FIKOLZA-1660 file (N, C-alpha, C; in steps of 0.1 Angstrom, whole numbers, plus 5000, padded with zeros to 4 digits):
% residues 96
   i   px   py   pz ch aa at
   1 3461 6753 6905  A  M  N
   1 3462 6763 6915  A  M CA
   1 3452 6760 6926  A  M  C
   2 3455 6763 6938  A  T  N
   2 3446 6760 6949  A  T CA
   2 3436 6771 6951  A  T  C
   3 3425 6767 6957  A  E  N
   3 3414 6776 6959  A  E CA
   3 3416 6785 6971  A  E  C
   4 3413 6797 6969  A  K  N
   4 3415 6807 6981  A  K CA
   4 3404 6806 6990  A  K  C
   5 3406 6810 7002  A  R  N
   5 3396 6809 7013  A  R CA
   5 3383 6817 7009  A  R  C
   6 3385 6829 7003  A  A  N
   6 3374 6837 7000  A  A CA
   6 3366 6831 6989  A  A  C
   7 3372 6824 6979  A  D  N
   7 3365 6817 6969  A  D CA
   7 3357 6805 6975  A  D  C
   8 3364 6798 6984  A  Y  N
   8 3357 6787 6991  A  Y CA
   8 3345 6791 6999  A  Y  C
   9 3346 6802 7006  A  R  N
   9 3335 6808 7014  A  R CA
   9 3323 6812 7005  A  R  C
  10 3327 6818 6994  A  K  N
  10 3316 6822 6984  A  K CA
  10 3309 6810 6979  A  K  C
  11 3316 6800 6975  A  K  N
  11 3310 6788 6970  A  K CA
  11 3301 6782 6981  A  K  C
  12 3306 6781 6994  A  Q  N
  12 3297 6776 7004  A  Q CA
  12 3285 6784 7006  A  Q  C
  13 3286 6797 7005  A  Q  N
  13 3275 6806 7007  A  Q CA
  13 3264 6804 6996  A  Q  C
  14 3269 6802 6984  A  K  N
  14 3260 6800 6973  A  K CA
  14 3253 6786 6975  A  K  C
  15 3260 6776 6979  A  E  N
  15 3254 6763 6981  A  E CA
  15 3243 6764 6992  A  E  C
  16 3246 6772 7003  A  K  N
  16 3237 6773 7014  A  K CA
  16 3224 6780 7009  A  K  C
  17 3226 6791 7001  A  V  N
  17 3214 6798 6996  A  V CA
  17 3206 6789 6987  A  V  C
  18 3213 6781 6979  A  S  N
  18 3205 6773 6970  A  S CA
  18 3198 6762 6978  A  S  C
  19 3204 6757 6988  A  K  N
  19 3197 6747 6997  A  K CA
  19 3185 6753 7003  A  K  C
  20 3186 6765 7008  A  I  N
  20 3174 6772 7014  A  I CA
  20 3163 6773 7004  A  I  C
  21 3166 6778 6992  A  F  N
  21 3155 6779 6982  A  F CA
  21 3150 6766 6978  A  F  C
  22 3158 6755 6977  A  D  N
  22 3153 6742 6974  A  D CA
  22 3144 6737 6985  A  D  C
  23 3147 6739 6997  A  N  N
  23 3139 6735 7008  A  N CA
  23 3126 6743 7008  A  N  C
  24 3126 6756 7005  A  F  N
  24 3114 6764 7004  A  F CA
  24 3105 6758 6993  A  F  C
  25 3111 6755 6981  A  K  N
  25 3103 6750 6970  A  K CA
  25 3097 6737 6974  A  K  C
  26 3105 6728 6981  A  R  N
  26 3100 6715 6985  A  R CA
  26 3088 6716 6995  A  R  C
  27 3090 6725 7004  A  L  N
  27 3079 6727 7014  A  L CA
  27 3067 6733 7008  A  L  C
  28 3068 6742 6998  A  K  N
  28 3056 6747 6992  A  K CA
  28 3049 6736 6984  A  K  C
  29 3057 6728 6977  A  R  N
  29 3051 6717 6970  A  R CA
  29 3044 6707 6979  A  R  C
  30 3051 6704 6991  A  D  N
  30 3045 6694 7000  A  D CA
  30 3032 6700 7006  A  D  C
  31 3032 6713 7009  A  R  N
  31 3021 6720 7015  A  R CA
  31 3009 6719 7005  A  R  C
  32 3012 6721 6993  A  H  N
  32 3001 6720 6983  A  H CA
  32 2995 6706 6982  A  H  C
  33 3004 6696 6983  A  Q  N
  33 2999 6682 6983  A  Q CA
  33 2992 6678 6996  A  Q  C
  34 2996 6684 7007  A  T  N
  34 2989 6681 7020  A  T CA
  34 2975 6688 7020  A  T  C
  35 2974 6700 7014  A  D  N
  35 2961 6707 7013  A  D CA
  35 2951 6698 7006  A  D  C
  36 2956 6692 6995  A  A  N
  36 2946 6683 6987  A  A CA
  36 2943 6671 6996  A  A  C
  37 2952 6665 7003  A  S  N
  37 2949 6653 7011  A  S CA
  37 2942 6657 7024  A  S  C
  38 2942 6669 7029  A  D  N
  38 2935 6673 7041  A  D CA
  38 2920 6672 7039  A  D  C
  39 2916 6674 7027  A  Q  N
  39 2901 6673 7024  A  Q CA
  39 2896 6659 7027  A  Q  C
  40 2905 6649 7025  A  K  N
  40 2901 6635 7026  A  K CA
  40 2903 6629 7040  A  K  C
  41 2910 6636 7049  A  V  N
  41 2913 6631 7062  A  V CA
  41 2901 6631 7071  A  V  C
  42 2899 6620 7078  A  E  N
  42 2888 6619 7087  A  E CA
  42 2892 6624 7101  A  E  C
  43 2883 6629 7108  A  V  N
  43 2885 6633 7122  A  V CA
  43 2886 6621 7131  A  V  C
  44 2897 6620 7138  A  Q  N
  44 2899 6608 7147  A  Q CA
  44 2894 6612 7161  A  Q  C
  45 2890 6602 7169  A  D  N
  45 2885 6604 7182  A  D CA
  45 2897 6608 7191  A  D  C
  46 2896 6620 7197  A  S  N
  46 2907 6625 7205  A  S CA
  46 2908 6618 7219  A  S  C
  47 2898 6611 7223  A  S  N
  47 2899 6604 7236  A  S CA
  47 2909 6592 7236  A  S  C
  48 2912 6587 7224  A  K  N
  48 2922 6576 7223  A  K CA
  48 2936 6581 7225  A  K  C
  49 2939 6594 7224  A  F  N
  49 2952 6599 7225  A  F CA
  49 2954 6606 7239  A  F  C
  50 2966 6605 7244  A  E  N
  50 2969 6612 7256  A  E CA
  50 2973 6626 7253  A  E  C
  51 2970 6635 7262  A  S  N
  51 2974 6649 7259  A  S CA
  51 2989 6651 7263  A  S  C
  52 2994 6662 7259  A  R  N
  52 3008 6665 7262  A  R CA
  52 3010 6667 7277  A  R  C
  53 3000 6672 7283  A  E  N
  53 3001 6675 7298  A  E CA
  53 3002 6661 7305  A  E  C
  54 2993 6652 7301  A  D  N
  54 2994 6638 7307  A  D CA
  54 3007 6632 7305  A  D  C
  55 3013 6633 7293  A  L  N
  55 3026 6627 7290  A  L CA
  55 3037 6634 7299  A  L  C
  56 3036 6647 7300  A  A  N
  56 3046 6654 7308  A  A CA
  56 3045 6651 7323  A  A  C
  57 3032 6650 7328  A  N  N
  57 3031 6646 7342  A  N CA
  57 3036 6632 7344  A  N  C
  58 3033 6623 7335  A  R  N
  58 3038 6609 7337  A  R CA
  58 3053 6609 7337  A  R  C
  59 3059 6616 7328  A  A  N
  59 3074 6616 7327  A  A CA
  59 3080 6622 7340  A  A  C
  60 3073 6633 7345  A  L  N
  60 3078 6639 7357  A  L CA
  60 3077 6629 7369  A  L  C
  61 3066 6622 7369  A  K  N
  61 3064 6612 7380  A  K CA
  61 3075 6601 7379  A  K  C
  62 3078 6597 7367  A  E  N
  62 3088 6586 7366  A  E CA
  62 3102 6591 7370  A  E  C
  63 3105 6604 7366  A  K  N
  63 3118 6610 7371  A  K CA
  63 3118 6611 7386  A  K  C
  64 3108 6615 7392  A  L  N
  64 3107 6616 7406  A  L CA
  64 3108 6603 7413  A  L  C
  65 3102 6592 7408  A  E  N
  65 3103 6579 7413  A  E CA
  65 3117 6574 7412  A  E  C
  66 3124 6577 7401  A  D  N
  66 3138 6572 7399  A  D CA
  66 3147 6579 7410  A  D  C
  67 3145 6592 7412  A  K  N
  67 3153 6599 7422  A  K CA
  67 3150 6594 7436  A  K  C
  68 3138 6591 7439  A  V  N
  68 3134 6585 7452  A  V CA
  68 3141 6572 7454  A  V  C
  69 3141 6563 7444  A  D  N
  69 3147 6550 7445  A  D CA
  69 3162 6551 7447  A  D  C
  70 3168 6560 7440  A  R  N
  70 3183 6562 7442  A  R CA
  70 3186 6567 7456  A  R  C
  71 3178 6576 7461  A  L  N
  71 3180 6581 7475  A  L CA
  71 3178 6570 7485  A  L  C
  72 3168 6562 7483  A  K  N
  72 3165 6550 7492  A  K CA
  72 3177 6541 7492  A  K  C
  73 3183 6538 7481  A  K  N
  73 3195 6530 7480  A  K CA
  73 3207 6536 7488  A  K  C
  74 3209 6549 7486  A  R  N
  74 3220 6556 7492  A  R CA
  74 3218 6556 7508  A  R  C
  75 3205 6558 7512  A  L  N
  75 3202 6558 7526  A  L CA
  75 3205 6544 7532  A  L  C
  76 3201 6534 7525  A  N  N
  76 3203 6520 7530  A  N CA
  76 3218 6518 7531  A  N  C
  77 3226 6522 7521  A  Y  N
  77 3240 6520 7522  A  Y CA
  77 3246 6528 7534  A  Y  C
  78 3242 6540 7536  A  A  N
  78 3247 6548 7547  A  A CA
  78 3244 6542 7560  A  A  C
  79 3232 6537 7562  A  I  N
  79 3228 6530 7574  A  I CA
  79 3237 6518 7577  A  I  C
  80 3239 6510 7566  A  L  N
  80 3247 6498 7567  A  L CA
  80 3261 6502 7571  A  L  C
  81 3267 6512 7565  A  I  N
  81 3281 6516 7569  A  I CA
  81 3281 6521 7583  A  I  C
  82 3272 6528 7588  A  V  N
  82 3271 6533 7602  A  V CA
  82 3271 6521 7611  A  V  C
  83 3262 6512 7608  A  V  N
  83 3261 6500 7617  A  V CA
  83 3274 6492 7618  A  V  C
  84 3281 6490 7606  A  V  N
  84 3294 6483 7606  A  V CA
  84 3304 6491 7614  A  V  C
  85 3305 6504 7612  A  L  N
  85 3314 6512 7620  A  L CA
  85 3312 6511 7635  A  L  C
  86 3299 6511 7639  A  L  N
  86 3296 6510 7653  A  L CA
  86 3300 6496 7658  A  L  C
  87 3298 6486 7651  A  V  N
  87 3303 6473 7655  A  V CA
  87 3318 6473 7657  A  V  C
  88 3325 6479 7647  A  I  N
  88 3340 6479 7648  A  I CA
  88 3344 6487 7660  A  I  C
  89 3338 6498 7663  A  V  N
  89 3341 6507 7675  A  V CA
  89 3339 6499 7688  A  V  C
  90 3327 6492 7689  A  L  N
  90 3324 6485 7701  A  L CA
  90 3334 6473 7702  A  L  C
  91 3337 6467 7692  A  F  N
  91 3346 6456 7693  A  F CA
  91 3360 6461 7697  A  F  C
  92 3364 6472 7692  A  A  N
  92 3377 6478 7696  A  A CA
  92 3377 6482 7711  A  A  C
  93 3366 6488 7716  A  L  N
  93 3365 6492 7730  A  L CA
  93 3365 6480 7739  A  L  C
  94 3358 6470 7737  A  F  N
  94 3357 6459 7746  A  F CA
  94 3368 6449 7745  A  F  C
  95 3374 6448 7733  A  K  N
  95 3384 6438 7731  A  K CA
  95 3398 6443 7735  A  K  C
  96 3400 6456 7733  A  L  N
  96 3414 6461 7736  A  L CA
  96 3414 6466 7750  A  L  C
% end
C-alpha cells in the first residue's frame, strides 16, 4: 500500500527534528573540544591581517573602477559612431 501524504510529512518532520538535535549535539561536542584547544592557541599579530573595513573599501574601489572602465568604453564607442555618422552626412551633402 502506498504511503499517504500525512504519513510522509510526519516522517519528514521527525527526520528534521532529529537532524536538529544531532546538529545541536555535534555543536556542543565541538564547542567542548574547542574550549580545550583555545587554551593552547597563541595570540597572532593582528597587523598582518587586513581589517574588514579595508577589504570592503578595496572591493568597493574595484567595483567603481570596473564601472568607470565600462563607461569609458561606451563613451569611446559613442564618439566613434557620431564621427562616422557626421562623415556620412557630409559625404551625402557634398556628393549628392
